[in-house]
C-alpha positions in Angstrom: 19.9 2.0 -18.2 17.1 -0.2 -19.8 17.5 -2.8 -16.6 17.2 -0.4 -14.2 13.5 0.4 -14.1 12.5 1.0 -10.0 9.1 -0.1 -8.9 8.0 3.3 -7.9 6.5 4.1 -4.5 3.7 3.3 -3.4 4.2 0.2 -4.3 -4.2 -1.1 0.3 -17.0 1.0 6.3 -26.5 -2.0 13.0 -29.6 -1.8 14.1 -28.6 1.5 15.5 -27.0 4.2 13.8 -24.0 5.4 15.3 -24.4 9.0 16.7 -21.2 9.9 16.0 -21.7 10.5 11.8 -24.4 13.5 13.0 -24.8 15.7 10.3 -22.6 13.6 7.6 -24.7 11.9 5.3 -26.2 8.8 6.7 -24.8 5.2 6.2 -27.9 3.3 5.2 -26.7 -0.2 6.3 -28.9 -0.5 9.7 -31.6 -1.2 8.4 -30.5 -4.3 6.3 -28.5 -5.8 9.1 -29.8 -7.8 12.6 -28.9 -6.3 15.9 -27.2 -9.3 17.0 -24.5 -8.5 13.8 -23.5 -5.6 15.7 -21.9 -7.5 18.9 -19.2 -6.6 20.6 -17.5 -9.3 21.5 -16.4 -12.3 19.3 -19.3 -15.6 19.9 -17.1 -18.7 21.2 -15.9 -20.6 18.7 -15.3 -24.5 19.3 -11.9 -25.4 18.6 -11.9 -27.4 15.4 -9.0 -28.6 12.4 -8.6 -26.5 9.6 -10.6 -27.7 7.0 -9.8 -28.1 3.1 -11.3 -25.6 1.0 -13.1 -26.5 -2.1 -12.7 -25.7 -5.9 -15.4 -25.9 -8.7 -15.3 -29.3 -9.9 -15.2 -30.9 -5.8 -18.5 -32.5 -4.2 -18.5 -29.6 -2.3 -18.8 -27.0 -4.5 -22.1 -24.6 -3.7 -24.5 -25.7 -6.8 -25.7 -23.0 -9.2 -29.2 -23.0 -7.0 -27.1 -21.6 -3.8 -25.4 -19.3 -6.3 -28.2 -17.8 -7.1 -29.5 -17.8 -3.7 -26.3 -15.5 -2.5 -26.9 -13.3 -5.4 -30.4 -12.6 -4.6 -29.1 -11.6 -1.2 -26.8 -8.9 -2.1 -29.1 -7.6 -4.6 -28.3 -9.2 -7.8 -24.6 -7.9 -7.0 -22.5 -11.3 -7.1 -20.9 -11.6 -11.0 -19.1 -14.9 -12.4 -15.7 -13.7 -13.5 -14.0 -14.4 -16.4 -10.4 -13.0 -17.7 -10.2 -10.2 -20.2 -7.1 -12.1 -21.4 -8.8 -15.0 -22.7 -9.4 -13.7 -26.2 -5.4 -12.6 -26.6 -4.4 -16.0 -25.6 -6.8 -17.3 -28.7 -4.9 -14.2 -30.8 -1.3 -14.5 -32.4 1.1 -11.9 -32.4 0.9 -12.2 -36.6 -2.4 -11.7 -35.7 -3.9 -9.7 -32.5 -7.0 -8.8 -32.2 -8.6 -5.3 -32.0 -9.7 -5.7 -28.7 -6.6 -7.1 -26.9 -4.5 -4.5 -28.4 -7.0 -2.3 -26.8 -6.8 -4.0 -23.5 -3.2 -3.4 -23.5 -3.4 0.1 -24.2 -5.9 0.5 -21.1 -3.9 -1.8 -18.6 -1.5 1.5 -18.6 -4.5 3.4 -16.7 -4.6 2.7 -13.5 -8.6 3.8 -12.9 -9.7 1.2 -15.7 -7.8 -1.9 -13.8 -9.9 -0.7 -10.7 -12.9 -0.6 -12.2 -12.8 -3.9 -13.5 -13.3 -6.8 -10.9 -11.2 -9.2 -13.0 -8.1 -7.3 -12.9 -5.2 -6.0 -10.3 -2.5 -3.0 -10.4 0.4 -5.4 -10.5 -0.4 -8.3 -13.2 2.3 -10.6 -11.5 5.4 -11.5 -10.1 7.7 -13.5 -12.3 8.1 -16.9 -11.2 5.5 -16.4 -8.4 2.0 -15.5 -9.1 0.0 -14.4 -11.9 -3.2 -12.0 -11.6 -6.6 -14.7 -12.0 -9.6 -13.9 -11.8 -12.2 -15.2 -8.7 -14.8 -17.9 -9.6 -17.4 -15.2 -8.3 -17.6 -11.8 -7.2 -19.7 -9.9 -5.0 -19.7 -6.3 -5.8 -20.2 -5.0 -2.4 -22.2 -1.7 -1.8 -23.0 -1.7 1.8 -22.2 -4.0 4.6 -25.1 -6.6 4.7 -23.4 -7.4 1.4 -19.9 -8.5 2.9 -21.4 -9.9 5.7 -23.6 -12.5 3.3 -20.1 -12.9 1.5 -18.5 -13.6 4.3 -21.3 -16.2 5.6 -21.6 -17.9 2.1 -17.8 -18.8 2.0 -17.5 -19.7 5.6 -20.6 -21.8 5.3 -19.4 -23.8 2.1 -15.5 -23.7 3.1 -14.7 -21.3 -0.2 -11.2 -19.5 -0.6 -12.2 -15.8 0.0 -10.3 -12.9 -1.2 -11.0 -9.1 -0.9 -9.9 -6.5 -3.2 -10.0 -2.8 -2.8 -7.3 -0.7 -4.4 -5.6 -4.0 -5.4 -2.2 -2.3 -5.7 -1.0 -6.0 -3.9 2.6 -6.8 -4.8 2.2 -10.0 -3.0 -0.8 -11.0 -4.9 -3.3 -10.8 -2.0 -6.0 -9.2 -4.5 -6.6 -12.3 -6.3 -6.7 -15.9 -6.6 -8.2 -18.8 -8.7 -11.3 -20.5 -7.5 -12.3 -18.2 -5.1 -15.4 -15.4 -4.0 -14.1 -12.0 -4.1 -15.1 -9.7 -2.1 -14.9 -6.2 -3.9 -14.9 -3.8 -2.3 -14.6 -0.9 -5.3 -18.4 0.1 -4.8 -18.1 1.2 -0.8 -16.1 4.7 -1.4 -18.4 6.8 0.8 -16.6 9.8 2.5 -17.8 12.2 5.2 -16.1 14.6 7.3 -16.7 15.1 11.2 -16.0 18.0 13.4 -15.9 16.8 16.9 -15.6 12.9 15.9 -15.7 10.8 19.5 -15.0 6.6 18.6 -18.0 4.6 20.0 -17.8 3.8 23.5 -15.5 6.4 24.4 -17.6 9.6 25.0 -15.9 10.8 28.0 -12.6 9.1 28.1 -11.7 10.3 24.4 -11.6 14.3 23.5 -13.6 15.1 20.3 -11.5 15.6 17.4 -11.9 16.4 13.4 -12.2 13.3 11.1 -13.3 11.6 8.2 -15.1 8.4 7.4 -14.0 6.5 4.5 -15.5 3.4 2.4 -13.2 0.9 2.4 -13.5 0.8 -1.2 -11.8 4.8 -1.8 -8.6 5.3 -3.6 -6.5 7.8 -1.9 -7.0 10.4 -4.4 -10.9 10.5 -3.5 -9.4 10.7 0.0 -7.0 13.9 -0.7 -9.8 15.7 -2.8 -12.4 15.2 -0.2 -10.5 16.4 2.7 -7.7 18.5 1.7 -8.9 20.2 -1.7 -12.7 20.3 -0.3 -12.3 20.6 3.3 -8.8 22.2 3.8 -7.7 19.4 6.1 -4.5 16.8 5.5 -5.3 13.0 6.3 -2.3 10.8 6.0 -2.4 8.3 3.1 -0.3 7.1 0.5 1.8 9.4 -1.6 0.2 7.0 -4.6 -3.3 8.4 -5.1 -4.3 5.0 -6.4 -3.7 3.0 -3.3 -6.6 1.7 -1.3 -7.1 4.1 1.6 -7.8 0.5 3.5 -5.2 -1.6 2.6 -2.3 1.1 3.4 -3.9 1.4 6.2 -3.5 -2.3 7.3 -0.6 -2.2 6.1 0.9 0.1 8.6 1.0 3.3 5.7 3.1 5.6 4.9 3.0 9.1 2.9 5.5 12.0 2.1 5.3 13.8 5.0 4.4 10.7 7.5 8.0 12.2 9.7 5.4 15.3 10.5 2.0 13.2 10.3 2.8 10.0 11.4 2.0 6.4 10.1 -1.8 6.1 8.2 -2.4 3.2 10.4 -1.6 5.5 13.9 -4.5 8.1 12.7 -7.1 5.4 12.8 -9.5 6.5 15.2 -12.1 3.6 14.8 -12.7 0.7 11.8 -16.3 -1.3 11.2 -15.3 -4.3 10.2 -16.8 -7.7 9.7 -14.8 -11.0 11.3 -15.1 -14.5 10.3 -18.1 -15.5 12.0 -19.8 -13.1 9.8 -20.4 -10.5 12.9 -20.1 -6.6 12.3 -18.2 -4.8 15.1 -16.9 -1.6 15.6 -13.2 -1.6 16.6 -11.8 1.3 18.4 -9.6 1.9 21.4 -12.8 1.8 23.6 -14.3 -1.4 21.8 -12.2 -4.5 20.3 -9.1 -2.9 21.4 -7.4 -5.9 19.7 -8.6 -5.8 16.8 -8.5 -2.8 16.8 -4.5 -2.5 17.5 -4.2 -5.8 14.7 -5.6 -3.7 11.8 -3.2 -1.0 12.4 -0.6 -2.1 10.5 -1.4 -6.1 11.2 -1.8 -7.0 7.2 -5.1 -6.3 5.0 -7.4 -9.3 4.9 -6.5 -11.5 7.6 -8.3 -10.6 10.8 -11.3 -9.4 9.2 -13.1 -7.4 6.1 -12.5 -3.6 6.5 -15.6 -1.8 5.6 -15.4 1.6 6.9 -12.2 3.5 8.3 -12.2 6.9 10.4 -9.0 8.5 10.4 -7.4 11.6 12.2 -7.6 15.0 10.0 -4.7 17.0 10.3 -4.0 21.0 10.2 -3.3 21.5 6.6 0.1 23.4 6.0 -0.2 26.5 3.8 2.2 25.1 1.6 4.1 21.9 0.3 6.9 21.8 -1.6 9.9 20.0 -3.9 13.6 19.4 -4.2 14.3 17.6 -7.2 18.0 17.7 -9.1 20.7 15.0 -10.1 24.0 14.5 -9.8 26.5 12.6 -12.1 29.5 11.3 -10.4 32.2 11.4 -13.2 33.8 8.1 -11.7 33.2 5.3 -9.5 35.3 6.7 -6.7 33.4 10.3 -7.5 30.1 8.3 -6.9 31.7 6.9 -3.7 32.4 10.5 -2.2 29.1 11.7 -3.6 27.3 8.6 -1.5 29.3 9.6 1.5 28.2 13.5 1.4 24.4 12.5 0.9 24.9 10.5 4.1 26.8 13.0 5.8 23.5 15.6 4.6 21.1 13.1 5.4 22.2 13.1 9.1 22.8 17.1 9.1 19.9 18.4 7.5 17.1 16.2 7.0 16.3 13.8 9.5 12.9 15.8 11.4 9.7 16.5 9.9 9.8 18.7 7.4 11.7 16.5 4.7 10.1 13.0 2.8 10.2 11.2 -0.1 13.3 10.0 -2.1 17.1 10.0 -2.8 18.0 7.3 -5.4 21.7 5.8 -5.8 21.9 4.4 -9.5 24.7 1.9 -11.0 25.5 4.9 -13.8 27.0 6.7 -10.9 24.1 9.2 -10.6 22.3 10.7 -7.8 18.6 11.7 -8.0 17.2 13.5 -5.2 13.2 13.3 -5.0 12.5 15.1 -2.2 9.3 16.9 -0.6 8.9 19.3 2.5 6.5 20.6 4.4 6.5 23.4 6.9 9.2 25.5 5.4 8.8 28.6 2.9 10.8 28.2 -0.1 13.5 30.1 0.7 14.1 28.3 3.8 14.6 24.8 2.3 17.1 26.4 -0.3 19.1 27.4 2.6 18.6 23.5 4.0 20.2 22.3 1.2 22.9 25.0 0.4 25.8 23.6 1.9 25.1 20.6 -0.1 25.1 22.3 -3.4 28.2 24.6 -2.3 30.3 21.1 -1.6 29.5 19.5 -5.1 29.7 23.1 -7.1 33.7 22.5 -5.1 34.2 19.4 -7.1 33.2 20.8 -10.4 35.9 17.6 -11.8 34.1 15.3 -10.3 30.1 16.0 -10.3 28.1 17.4 -12.9 24.6 18.6 -11.5 21.1 19.2 -13.6 19.1 21.6 -11.2 16.5 22.4 -14.0 14.0 25.3 -13.9 12.3 23.8 -11.1 14.7 22.3 -8.5 13.3 24.2 -5.4 9.2 24.9 -5.6 6.4 25.3 -3.7 2.5 24.6 -4.1 -0.9 25.4 -1.8 -1.2 22.9 0.2 -4.7 22.7 -0.6 -4.3 22.5 -4.2 -1.6 19.6 -3.8 -3.6 16.7 -5.0 -5.8 19.1 -7.0 -5.6 17.4 -11.1 -4.6 22.2 -11.6 -4.0 22.7 -15.4 -0.4 23.8 -14.5 0.3 20.1 -12.6 -1.0 18.2 -16.0 1.2 20.9 -18.5 4.4 19.9 -16.5 4.3 16.6 -16.8 3.6 16.2 -12.7 0.1 14.7 -13.3 -1.8 12.7 -15.3 -5.9 11.6 -15.6 -8.1 9.0 -16.4 -8.3 9.6 -20.1 -11.5 7.8 -20.2 -14.4 10.3 -21.8 -16.6 10.1 -18.8 -14.2 10.1 -16.0 -14.4 12.1 -13.0 -12.3 14.8 -13.0 -10.7 13.3 -9.6 -9.4 10.6 -11.3 -5.5 11.9 -11.4 -2.5 10.0 -10.5 1.4 11.0 -10.6 3.0 10.9 -13.4 5.9 8.9 -11.7 3.4 6.4 -10.5 2.5 5.5 -14.2 4.8 2.5 -14.5 3.2 0.7 -11.6 -0.3 0.1 -13.8 -0.4 -3.5 -15.4 3.4 -4.2 -14.3 4.6 -7.7 -13.7 7.3 -7.5 -11.0 10.6 -9.2 -11.7 12.1 -8.5 -8.0 11.7 -6.5 -5.1 13.1 -5.9 -1.9 13.0 -3.9 1.3 15.0 -3.0 4.7 14.5 -0.4 7.0 17.8 1.3 8.0 18.4 2.2 11.5 19.0 5.8 12.4 22.7 4.2 14.2 24.4 3.8 10.6 24.6 7.5 10.5 26.5 8.0 13.3 30.1 8.5 12.9 31.5 5.2 14.1 29.3 3.2 11.1 28.4 6.1 8.3 31.7 4.4 6.0 30.7 1.5 6.7 26.7 2.0 5.6 28.8 4.3 2.8 30.7 1.2 1.4 27.6 -1.1 1.4 25.5 1.4 -0.4 28.2 2.1 -3.2 28.6 -2.3 -3.5 25.0 -2.9 -4.1 25.1 -0.1 -6.7 27.1 -2.1 -8.3 24.0 -4.8 -8.5 21.0 -2.6 -9.1 19.7 0.6 -7.8 19.4 1.4 -4.4 16.4 4.5 -3.9 16.2 5.7 -0.4 13.0 6.3 1.1 13.4 8.8 3.9 9.4 9.1 4.7 9.3 5.9 5.9 11.1 5.5 8.8 10.6 7.7 11.7 13.9 8.8 13.0 13.6 12.5 13.7 10.1 12.5 14.2 8.4 14.2 16.9 7.8 12.1 20.5 4.1 12.0 19.6 4.4 10.6 16.0 6.9 7.7 17.2 4.7 7.0 20.4 1.4 6.6 18.4 3.6 4.4 15.9 4.7 2.0 18.9 0.8 1.5 19.3 0.7 0.2 15.8 1.4 -3.5 14.9 4.2 -2.4 12.3 7.6 -3.7 13.0 9.2 -1.6 16.2 12.3 -1.1 13.6 10.2 1.4 11.9 10.1 3.7 14.6 14.3 4.5 14.7 14.7 4.1 10.8 16.0 6.9 8.9 15.0 5.6 5.7 13.2 2.5 4.1 15.7 1.0 1.3 14.1 -0.5 -2.0 15.3 -2.4 -4.7 12.9 -3.1 -7.3 12.3 -4.2 -10.9 9.1 -4.4 -13.3 8.6 -5.1 -16.5 5.5 -3.9 -19.0 2.1 -5.4 -19.1 2.3 -8.8 -20.0 0.3 -12.1 -19.8 1.5 -15.9 -19.7 -0.1 -17.3 -23.2 -0.8 -14.1 -24.8 1.5 -14.3 -28.0 4.3 -11.2 -28.2 3.0 -10.1 -24.9 4.5 -13.0 -22.5 6.4 -11.9 -19.5 10.1 -11.7 -20.1 10.9 -14.6 -17.5 14.8 -14.6 -18.6 15.4 -11.1 -17.7 13.1 -11.1 -14.4 15.4 -13.9 -13.7 18.5 -11.8 -14.3 16.9 -9.1 -12.3 15.8 -10.6 -9.2 19.3 -11.7 -9.0 21.2 -8.7 -9.2 19.0 -7.3 -6.4 19.3 -10.1 -4.5 22.8 -9.2 -4.5 22.4 -5.9 -4.0 20.7 -6.4 -0.6 23.2 -9.1 0.5 25.3 -6.2 0.6 23.3 -4.3 2.8 22.4 -7.2 5.0 26.5 -7.0 6.0 25.3 -3.9 8.0 22.3 -4.5 9.1 21.6 -5.6 12.7 18.3 -7.3 11.4 17.0 -7.3 8.1 13.2 -5.6 8.9 11.3 -5.3 6.2 8.1 -3.3 5.2 5.0 -6.0 4.4 3.4 -3.9 1.7 6.5 -3.5 -0.5 8.7 -6.5 0.4 10.0 -9.7 -1.4 7.7 -11.7 -2.6 10.0 -15.1 -1.3 10.7 -13.3 2.0 11.8 -16.6 4.4 12.1 -14.8 7.5 8.6 -13.1 7.1 7.0 -13.2 10.6 10.1 -11.6 12.1 10.8 -9.4 9.0 7.0 -7.8 9.0 6.1 -7.6 12.3 9.2 -8.3 14.6 8.4 -8.7 18.4 4.8 -8.4 17.8 4.0 -11.5 15.5 3.3 -13.5 18.6 0.3 -10.8 19.9 -0.8 -10.7 15.9 -1.5 -14.5 16.4 -2.9 -14.7 19.2 -5.8 -11.5 17.8 -5.9 -14.0 14.4 -7.1 -16.7 16.7 -9.4 -15.2 18.8 -11.2 -13.1 16.1 -10.6 -15.7 13.1 -10.2 -19.2 14.8 -10.7 -21.6 11.7 -8.6 -19.3 9.3 -10.9 -18.4 6.7 -9.0 -15.1 6.3 -5.6 -16.3 4.2 -3.1 -14.2 2.7 0.0 -15.2 1.5 2.6 -14.0 4.1 -0.1 -13.2 6.6 -0.9 -13.7 9.6 -1.4 -17.0 10.2 -0.9 -18.2 6.4 1.5 -20.5 8.2 -1.3 -23.1 8.8 -1.8 -23.3 4.9 -0.5 -24.3 2.0 1.0 -21.8 -0.5 -2.8 -21.3 -2.3 -4.5 -21.6 0.9 -7.0 -24.8 0.0 -5.2 -26.7 2.2 -3.8 -26.8 6.1 -0.3 -27.7 6.5 0.1 -30.8 9.1 
C-alpha cells in the first residue's frame, strides 16, 4: 500500500601521544595542541546566566576579519555554506534546470549526501524541521580544528552544530545561522591487539580493540574490522550511519543480543568539551563524562573526535531468515499475530536472533531476521514448528518462502561488496565513478537517503508482555495498532534473553533501563521521497504527511494501552515527544543533567531534546526564563 512505506531501520578521535596506539598508525594531533589542552579534569567555570546566541546581522556577529582568523587557524578548512536547493527554488516545475534534476537524483545516493557539508541524510520532518545549512563549517581533519571551532563558538556566542554521518531524525546535524563542526574528514581507523585505556594500566586487562575517527561511517568500520581483520565490532545495521552518533545514542546492531549495545563496547573516547579542552574519557579518567557518552545522546556533552571500541571474535557465519505470510482475513491475521508472539516467547529470545518482524495493515506478516551461532540446518529447525503451524491452516494463511528463505554467509564477507550480494539485490554501491569500493549500503536502507519524515514513534516492549497472562492483551494491541498503521518489531533492539554479561554492560550506560528487559523495540514510521520546500514540483506532501502522522499516533495509542510506561529510543523517536527526558533516559536523566552542568555549564552544546535542551528555546538561540 502506497501509504505504508516504512522508515527503514537505522534509521550516529597531546602533547603526549598515547602509548596505547603503539604499532598502529600515528594520530598526528599531538604537536598541534598545547599540553594544557589535555587536562584531565574540567576547569572550574563561574556560575553565570545562559546568554542568547547571535545570528548573522546581529551586532555581535563575528566580523569578516574574525572569520578569516578562524580560517587561518584551521588551515584553510573553513567553508561558507549555501543551500544546494537555492538554484532549484529559482526554477519551475515546467522548466526545471538540469542541475536541479541531477541533485534530486543524487539524493538517493547516501554517500553523495554524506560528502556534502550542507546536506543531511534526512531532508526534514514535515511540520517540524527542514534541513538547512549552517552559515560556516569547519571541515575538521584533526582534533585541533575541533578545539578551534569550539573556542570560536564559545567566545562569539554562536549556535554550534556537529555532523558526522548526518542521519539524525531529529535534525540535530544541522541548524541555520550556526557554525558547523563537520567531522567527515576524521575517519582514520586503527586496530589494537592489546588495548588498555589511558590511566587503567594494572586495572583493566588488555583486549582487542579498534580506534575509529568520529567522521567514519559503519561501512568503513566493518570493512576494517571484519573484512580485513576478521573481528566483529558492534555497530549499526545501516552502513551509512556515523560511528560516533550511533555510539553516543546507545547503538543497536543486527546482533545486539549477542554482542550488546555499541555504547557498552566503548572503551575510551577522545572528546573536546565546552571549555576547549581535549579529554580522554574512560572508566579510569573522566568516568562520569565517559558514562554520559555511552547513550546520553550525541552533541550534548562535547564533541567526540575518536572512539575506541571493543573488538569481539567473529563467528564463522551469519545467517538470515526471510519469508512472508498473508492472512486471508482479519480474524486469521489476529491469530497469526498470536502465533508469532508465542513463537517469539518460545524460540527467539536468545543471543542467536535479531532484526525484524513486520505486521502490515493488509494482513501480511514479513519476517526479516538474522542469526549468528547457528548452522543453516539448526536455524531451519528453530523455525520448523512455526512453519508447521502455518502449513496446518492453508485456508487461513498463504506463505511465500522464496528461494532464499534461510541462508548463511561467511561472516567475514557479510559487509563486503561481493558480486553475489549485488546481483541478488541485497547491496548497492556508490554510483559515482571515483567512489571507493567500500562505499556500499543495504538496498533496504535506500529509502532513508534524502527522505522527508512524516511521522515516527518507537516504544520498548517489556518481555513481561509475552507471559501467558499478558500475551493476549499484547496481541490485541498489536492487531488494533495495525488497523491504523504497520508495526515493526525490532527484536535486536531489546536485551531480554541476552547474557548476564551483555545486560550488565548495558546497565552501565546512560540508556533508558527499559532496554534491559525489552523483547523488542516497536517502530512505526512513514516517510516521503526527497523533497524540499519552495522547489516547484518537489515540495513535501504536507497533507499526506499530516494524515500519516495522525494514523501513526492512533496506532501508538493502541500500544500504549498495554505498556506500563512509554520508553522510547532517542535515535528513533517522535520529534514531538512530550515526555522526552523520561522516555529517552528514565531514571538516568538526573545523572546526565549533572554531567551536563559539570562539563557544559553555559550550554554551548544544544540539540533538539538533548540533555539540558529544556533550558533553551526550540531553536537553541534563546535561554528560557
